[in-house]
N, C-alpha and C positions, 0 to 999 in steps of 0.2 A: 231197413227202416226207412220210411219215408223222410225221416228228420235228418238223415245222413245227407252230408253234401253228395251231389252226382258223382265227384271223383271217386269217393270211397265206395259208392254203390257200384261204380263200374269196376273196380278193383276186386271187390268181394264175388263179382259175377266170373272171374277169370277161372280156369280149370284149376283144380288143386289135387290132382290125382297122385303125383310123384313128391317126395321129399324136396325136390328142387323147386317144384311148382309152389308148395306151401311157403318155401323159404322166399322166393321171389315176391309172392304176394305179401308175406310179412314185412319185408323190407321196403315194399312200395308204400305200405301203410305208415310205416315209420316216417319215411321222408314227408307224407302228408301230415305227419303228427296226429294221425288218429289212433290213440294208444290204446283206446278200449277194444275196437275191432281188431287192431295188431294183437292184444293179449288173447284174444278167442283164437285167433290163427295159430299164434304160439302154442296153445294149449293143444290145438287139433295136431300140430306138427309133432309135439312130443308123445300124444296119445298114440301115435302110429308107430312108435318104438323104432325109429331109424337106425339101420345097422351103422357100425363103424366106418364101413365103406362108403356108405351113403353121406354120412356126417362129413367125411374126408373128401368127398367129392364138392360138398358145399363150398370149402375152402378153395379147391381148385376153380371151381366154375364162378365164383362170385369174388373171391378175392379175400387177403386177410384184413383189408383196411374196412371190408363190410362186417366182418365179425367184431373188429374194433368197436365200429359205429354201435353195433347190436350191444356190446358188453358196456357201453358209455350212456345207453339209453336208460336212464335212471327210472322213467316213467314206466318202464316196462318190466315187470317183476320176472325172474326166471331167464332174462334175455342175457345175462352175463353167463348164467350156469350153461345155456346152450352153446354160446361163443368158446367157453372154456373145452367144453366137450368135443366141439368140432374141430377145434386147433390141436387138441391132443390126439384126436383120430388122424389127423393130417401130417402130424409129426410122426406118429408111428407107422403110417404107411409110407411115409418119405424113407423111413429107416429098414423097411423090410427086406431082407437079403433077397428073396426071390424076385420082388419086384425089380429091385436094383439091377439084378443079373437080366432080367428081361429087357430092361432099358438099354443096358449095354449092349446086348446081343441085337436092339433095333438100330444101333448106331450105324450099321451097315444094312440096314434094309434098303431095297432098290427105290422105294418111294421117298422123294426129298422132304414131303411134309411129314413123314412118320420119323426120319432121322432128326428133323429139325425138333420136333416134339420131345423126342427123348432126350436132346441135348438141354433144352429148357426145363424138362423134369429133375433132370441130374442136377442142374445148377440149384434147383430149389431145394435139393436133399443135402447139400451142403458137404460138409466133413465126412457123413456117412458115404456120400457117393465117391468121395476121394478115396477112402478106405477100398471099397468095393472096385473102384478103377485099378489101382495099384494091385489088388488081388488078382485081377484078371491078367494084367500085365506080367505077373509072376509066372503065369501058365503059358504054356507053349500056343501062342496065337498066330494067326497069318499077319503078313505085313499089312494088309489092308486093315484089320482089325487093330492092330498096333497103331497105326496113324489114327484111326477113329478115335482110339482111347486117349491118344495124346493130344488131339485137339479137344476132346472134353475137359481134360485136365487144364488146359489152357484157358477155357471158358470158364472153370471153377477158381481162377486166379482172384484175389490173393489166398484163398482158403487152401488153394493145393500147394503152395510154396513150401511151407514148413514141412509137410509130409515128405515133398518131393526132395528138400534137402537131407533129411533123414535116409532116404531112399538111397542117396548116393553112396551109402556105406554098404549097401546090399551085395553080397557076394554072387548073386545073379547078375552075370554079364548083361543080359538084356535089359533086365528091369533096372539097373543103375545106368545103362547107357540111355534109355528113354527119360529118365529123370534129368539127365545132364542135358539132353536134346529140348525138354520142354523149359527147363530152368533158363537155358541160354536164349531160347526164344521170348521168356518173358523178362528177360535182363534183371534176374533177381541179384541183387548186389551181394547178399550172403554168399552166393553160391560161388563167386569170382575164386576167393582163396581155397574152395574146397574141390576146384577142377583141377588144380596143378598137379595133384599125384596122379588121377587117373589119365590126364593128358599126357604129361612130361613121363612118368615113370612105368605106365601100363600100356603106353601106345593107344589109348582110346580116341580114334579119329573124331568121333561125335564130340567128346569131352573137349577136345583140342579146338574144335571150331566154336564151341560154346564159349570156351575160355578166349578166343579171338573176338567173339562179338562183345563179351562183357568188357574186355581190357582195351579194345579197339588196335591191337597191335600184337605181334608175335611176342610170346612170354617165354623167358628163358629159365633153367633152373636158378641163377641166380636172382632174376627179377621175383621170383615166385617164393623164395626163401625173404627176400627182403619185404614183400607183401605181408607173407605170415607173421613175421617179427612186428611188422608194424600194426596190423590187426590184434595180435595178443597184448602188445603193448597199450592199446587203446582198451581192451577190454579189462586189463588189469588196473588201469587207471579209473574204472568206473563207468566207461562207455557202455550202455547196454546193446547187446547184440541185436534185438529187436525193440519195436515199440510196445512198450506196456500195455497190457489191456486195460479196463476202466478200473479194475480194482488195484492196478499198480503191480500187477504181477505179470510174469512173461510165460508163455507157453512154448514149450519145447518138445519135439516129436524124436523120436529113438525108432530105429528099425531092429528088430530081432532076427538075426539071420537063422537061429534055430528053429523059431516057430514061424518065420516067414509072415511077420505082422507088424503094423504100426502101434505105438503107444504115445499117448501124451500127457506130458507132466508139468506141473506148475509150480513155478519158482518166483523168488525175489529178485530184481534186476542184477542184485549183487551175486546171488548163486547162479543164476541164469549166465553171467558174464565168466564165472569161473568154468562152468560145465561146456560152455561153448569155445572158451579158451584153451581146454584141455583138447578138445577135438582138433582145433586148428594146430595145437603144439604136437600132437601125434602126427599129423602131415608134415609138419617141419622136420621132424625126426625122420620120417620115412624118405624125404627128399635127400638128407645127408646124415645117414645113420653114424658117420664118424665125427661128428660135430658134437663136442661134449656138452655144449651150452643146450643145443637142442634135445641132448638126451635127458639132462637134467630138468629141462622145462617140461618135457612129455611125461617123466616120471612123477614130478611133483604135483602138476596139475591133473594128471591122470588119477593118481591116488587121491586128491582133495575132491575131485569130481565124483569118484567111486563113493567116497564116505558121504558127502553131500546126498548122492541118489539113494544109498543103501543103508545108511545108518551111521552115525560115528562109533556107535558101539560094537560094529562089526569087525572082528580081526581080520589082521591083513590076509590071512591064509583063507579066509572066507568070502573075499570080496570077489564079486564077479569083475574082471578087468578086461581092458581092450587087450588084444592080441600083442600090440606092441608093448604096453606096460607089463603085462603079465610075464614076457619072456625075459624083461630087464629086473623084474624085482625077485628072481630065483636067487638062491643063494650064491650060485657061482658064477653069475654074470656081473656083480659088481664087487671090485676089490674093497678093502676097507676104506682105504683114501677116498675112493670115488664116491663110496655110499656116505662119507662124512660131508662131502661136498654137496650132495643130494639134501642131506638133512640140514646143512647151513643155508642152503637156497630155500627150504621149506620154513625155517624159523624166520629168515629175513623177511620173507613174504607174508608172514603170519598164516600160513596154511596149515594149521594146527591138526587137521585131520591127516594130513599127509606127514606131518612130523611125528605124530603118534605111531603111525604105520610104519615108517622109517626105523624110529626105535625098536618096534618090535623085531623088525627083518636083523636090526643089529645083535639083539639078543639071541636070536636064532642062529645067526653066522659065528658069533662066539662060540656057540655049543657044537657047532659043525666044523670047526678048524680051529687052529691055535693063533690065527691072525686077529682075532677079536682084540687083544690087549692093544692093538695100535688104534682102535676107535677111541680110546680115552687118552692117547699121547698127546701132549700139548704141541702146537705149533707157532713158533716164534714167540713162546711165553704165553701164548693166549690159550684159555681152555679149548679142549677139543668140543666140536659142536654137540656131542652127546653130553658132555659135561654142561654146556651152556643150556642144553634142553631141561636141566633139573631147575633152572630159574624161569622157565615158561609161565606165562600168565595161563595157561590152559592145564588144568588138573590132569588130564589124560596123557598129555605129553609129559608131564613131571612122572606121573606113575610109571608109565613104559620105559622113560629114560633110567629111572631108578631100577627097575626090573631088568634092564639090559646090562647095567654096570653090575648089578648081582651076580648076573649069569657069566659076565667076563672073568669077575674074581679079581680084579687088579693086585698084583702083591707088591707093588710100590705106589708111594704116594703120587696123586696126578692134579693138576690144575682144576680147581671146581671141585675136588674131593670132599671139601668141608659141607658141602650141600646136601650131600647124600644122607647123613643122620636126619638133618631137619627134614627132608622130604619125606623119609620113611616115617618119622614121627607123626608127621602131618597125614599122612595117608593112613596110619594105624588108628589115629585118634579122630579122624575125621575133622581135623582142625577147621575151626569157622574163622573167618576174615570179613570184616565189614568193608565192602567195596564200593568206591565211587567211581563213575567214568567220567573222564575229563575229554572233550573234545575242543580243540581251538585251532585255530588258523597257522599255528607255528609250535615246534616241539618247547620253544622256550617259555611260551605263555602256558601250556600244559604242564610242564615241570612245576612252574612257580605255582599254579594251583593246586598241583598234586602236593607239594611240599606243605601248603597250608591245610590242606585236608588231613595229611599224615598227623600233624600237630592235634587234630580232633579225633585221632584213633582210626581214620580209615586209611585203607590201602587204594592209592589212586592208580587206575589204568589209564594211561595218557594216550592221546592219539591227535595227529596234526591233519587228518582228513576225514570226510565222513565214511569212508570205506573202512579205514582201521578203526574207527569208533564201534561200527557194526560189527565187526570181527570181534572186537575186544568184548562187546555186549553178549555176543553170542557163546564165546568161551569163558566169561567169568561166572563166579557163583557169588551167592549173597550180594548181589546189587542193591544198594539202598539208596542210591542217588545217581543222576545224571546232569552233568553241567555241559553244555554245548554252545559255541558260538553260532549266532544267527547267520554269519556270513560265512560259515563252513562249506567246502567245496569237495565235490567228487566223492559222493553226490552232495546235493545241496540239502538245506536242512529238513524240507518237507519230506524227501525221501528219507531221510536218516530218521525222523520221527515215525515215518510208516513202519521202518524195519525194527526199529527199537519195540514198537507196539506189538510187533508180530512175533515177539519171542515171548513164551509163556511166562519165564521168570523175570521178564523186565516190563511186562505190559502194564502192571500197577505200580511201578517205580516213579517217584516223582522226577520230573525232568524241568531243570531250569535253562531257560533260553537267554544267553548272555548277549544283549543287543548294544552294539557300538553306537556312536553317536548318528543320529537319523534313522536308526533302524528299530526303535523301542515300538512305533505304531504297529509296525509288520508283525512283532513278536507278540503283541498284545492280541492281534487279530488271530494268531497262529493258538492262543491260549483257549480261544471259544470254540476251537473245532476239537479239541481232545480234552479229556480229564487229567488232573494231576500234572498239568503245565503251567508253569509261571515265568513271566518276563521281568529280566533283572537287567538295567542298564550297566554297562560295561564302559570302564575308563580305559581309553587306549595307552 
């Protein structure tokens, strides 16, 4: 039309034979704010019924920023729908296994420009490209192909780091070796403690060089044990193994040797810390199988991690365990005294999934031989750990402890025996207790509050760190209230609140934030972020 600006008329005279031509014209008109003609071109583009490949190519040629611009152009009806379809097509193309295989094959193309284009396209595919590259590494490939794949995995960092840390556990020597090589090149800090076993115990020279690169020195077995102990201690204190994602959760990767595949799972920071600590404890035990402490850590954390991943309702004999833990929980590997020490460690660390599993093992041990009665024998006048388990705040632990004692069938009184009828009666009647969770910065404060709550008919579950409170919440039943200090630590109050609200049986329970002097404004700010949270001044 003669009434249109000259620039618009010129754009409309450009060729519009292909989908790309039409999109180029469309976006130029959008830039000129000629939304009427742009709408006509959009209708023309849609009327041509572009294929998924053509839509995906639009994202490749023009970029996702142009799709975002189109989606945000409110004056253009249908623009957002086209943008969404194109982005979805591009995402599907990026994940297509055949295309990824072609890109990986092109990494060794004689033409430098083709190799570069393949690496760029693989980077755009993200985690799907990582899976495909790892899958190719697991096959028999030439040294040249292996080097090209490793370089592509370096390009894909940090996306590739989590999967490669999982691949270190692969029984495929070539695959685990390449993972060590790439992680060493990337200087991934989480790889440092995991390289000790392949480097020092299995003689993997590549892992040894990566270990040296990460540590800056030659690492001895003693150094490695100290490092692993330190890392495990940090994790048990609540230090997250990785930076949480935007939703506050941590993505962990696992390698399945039977399937030869990677999988990704999402956990809270506390759960991820337990699972990662279990992996390190297993390596600690491999470094020195004669060390009793390392053995206990590997067993307790391994069982707790297995329960976290597979479900607390899964029986110990049905758990899929790592080889190190599996061989140690067989009936004939742990004498009664050592098994009691493992249970004591689980109860002390509040690893109730592991404690329940160990009580199960104790019941089976008593049926397998006559040594079971030693499991209830007092030590120094104190009740045996199995008897102490009858008083656990976790119902599952109490149940399995009672079942184990019934299987043992003690013929003589033992310390803690008076708890057995109480637990059995509770289990038989499904006895309900009104529970209030109390978390303060000291056991003394928690105990005082717990006593006050008891006067009002509540059973107080007390904790002196954020981690203890989260574990108590996870294991408690019939929770009716939570009282927690604003200045609680390990983790801090915001993470504690997030973890509490992620538990189905606690998400709608009132939470009182106890604010010491100077903390009330911060507590009141938190009450605006979540429902059923109130701020209360606390007198020191």
